[in-house]
N, C-alpha and C positions, 0 to 999 in steps of 0.2 A: 502491501498500499503505501508504504514512503517511498519507494523508489518509482509508481507512479505518477504522485503529486509533484515529486523532482521533478518527473518528465512534464510535467504540464507546465507547472511554474518557467521553466526552462524553454518553452515552447513559447509561452506566452510572452516572456520577455525578449523572445526574438523576434516577435510578431510585431512587439511597443516599437522594438528598434528601428524594425525595417520600415513603421507606416512613419516613423519619424521624418528617417531620412528622406519617407519619398515626399512629404509635408513640404520637409529643408529643400529640397532638389527642386522640386514646382515654386514654392516661392524664388528662388536667387536665379533660377533658368532664364536664360535671354528671351527679351520680346523686341519688334519690331515695332516701328512706326505708322507700322499698319495696323494695330493693336488698340486703337485709340488712347492710343498717352495722354492726348489734351482736353479739353474742352472748348464745346463753339463760344461759351462765354468766353474764354480765356485768348480764341483769337480773335472774339468781335475788339477785347483788350486792346491784340495788338494789330488789329491792324489802325488801331485809332494813333496808336505808338509810332508806327512804321509811317505812316502819312504826316505827323508833327513834327517827327526826328529823322528818322532812317530817309528818307527821300531825298534830305538836304543832299545824299552822296551816290546812292541806290537807288536804283528801280527792282520793283519786285520780282523782274524776268531776270536780275543780278544771280538769284538764287533758284529759280526755277525754270528756268529753260531750258530744252536738252546742251547739254555740255557745261553750264552752271553748279554752280558752288555746290547744290545738292547731288548732282551725280558725282560729282566731284572726291564728295567723303564716303558716297556711299559702301555698307559693308563697316563702317569703322561706329565706334559707340559715339551713342548724343552726347555724352559728356564731353568729348572732347570738341565737339563744335561751341556746347555749349559754355565751357572754359574759353576758350576762345572769343568768341561773341563777348561775354561778360569780361573780359579784361582791355578788350584792345577797343572796343564799340563805346559808345560815336567816336569814327576818327579823331574830331575835333574835340573830344571830352573823355577817353574812355574810361571803364569801369563804372561813368558817373551814375547809372539809373540802379535801383532797388532790381535785388534777382529776380525779383517776381516779373515786373518788367521783363528781360531780356527773354524767358522764359516764355509770356506772352506774344514778343515779338517774331520766337520761334516756333509757336501754337502756329499763328499767323501765317507764318512761310509755310508752314506744312502744309495747310488748309487751300491753301490757290495753289498746290503742288498737286493735293489733291490726295493726297492722305487725311484717313478720316477720323472724326471727334468722336471721344467718348463720354463718359460720365463724371471722371475727376479733372482736374488741372494735370500739366504735367508735372512733374516731381522738381524739387530745388536740389536736392542732395546725390553728392557726387555718385554714391552707390547704383542709386535708385537709376541716374544717367547711364553710368558704365552697364546699366542690361538692357538696356534700348538700343538695338542698332539701327543706323539710319538705312534705308530701301527705298527702291524708287515706291511709287503706289504698285495695284495690282492693275493689270490691262485689262479695260474694260470686258464686262460677261464673264468675268474669271472667280 
């Protein structure tokens, strides 16, 4: 009886360990910008910021047209773009916006690029942004 109880306890411990590992793996998996990583409200805020600040030096097609910025960073973690933009933009006053403002502008750029919005705003922390890969929008009808 003791041996059966020990076996049941051991099997239960293994099952709990596997369940915990699966949960951590699911949380840490890489996502892509195709998975609704920003909200529509965030993109709307970003559109206003882009129009009032970014258009002094950029056109939206600088980021979204064929061969433009987003295609050049395809396959890279979103953190790299976020870190660059938040440290280097606007060109005449680098790093002067709030981190949330930079995320809003990126959300707007993603929306124009054809990437879907989701239920929550783009996160601001490095770990979350490193887990999101930049990819092109899904082709129509896919």
